[in-house]
C-alpha positions, 0 to 999 in steps of 0.5 A: 272457754268463756268469751266476751263479745266485741260489740263494736264489730258484732251484730244481730241482723234480720230481713223479712219480705216486704212486697217486692223488697226486703226490710232489713235491720239490726238489734243492738246487743245488751248482753252476751254470755258465751262458753265454747267447749271445742272438745265437748261441743254439747257443753257450749252455751249461748245467752244473749239479750237484745234491745228491741227499743232501739232496733233499726231498719233500712226504711225509717217508717219500718223501724217505727212500725217494727217497734210498735204494738202490732209487731215487737211491742217494744214499749211493753217488751223492751228486750228479746232474749235467746238462751241455748238449750243444746249445741250439737256438732253438725258438719263443719259447724254446729246446730244451736237449739234454744229458746227465744223470748220475744213479746213475752212469748217463748218458742224454740228455735234452731240456728246454724253456727260456723266459727272462724278465726279472726284475721291476723290470728294463727291456726290453732289460736282460739283467742279471737273468733267470729261466730256466724249464726243463721236461722229463721222464725215465724213472727206470727208464732210470737204474736208479731202479726202487724202488717201481715198484708204487706210484710212476710211472716218468715224473719231471716236471722243473720248474726255475727258475733266477734268474741275474745277469750276472757283471761 
């Protein structure tokens, strides 16, 4: 089944250690193509492009530093792209393996996925779903090494995609 993203209620969030606090923020979603096969999970696919130039952070200076040449280098690499390569059943959810391209560097990443019906939809109704994905990456693996003396290397991802079935 092919789904369309409901961008107004979806987000791609991140957090990273910053001294004794966290820096957290969001990336706007440019495109999202989702196919979910509930009978054969391995046939499911996800392809998402994010806008690195308009990333936000909970500290104003962090948002500018994030987009700068030493971290995302959004001027030269305005998008971040994820394409699934394999989707596997895992407990009550799934593992989504794929390739993430950031700063022109592509690396494999695995995300843990759960799927829920949106409020107001009956059991068995797959027309409006929420996909929750979580995972982490090492920013240094993508060459995003700026501010390493103050900002942690592990970036935690928290993604909530609200989707509706294409007619």
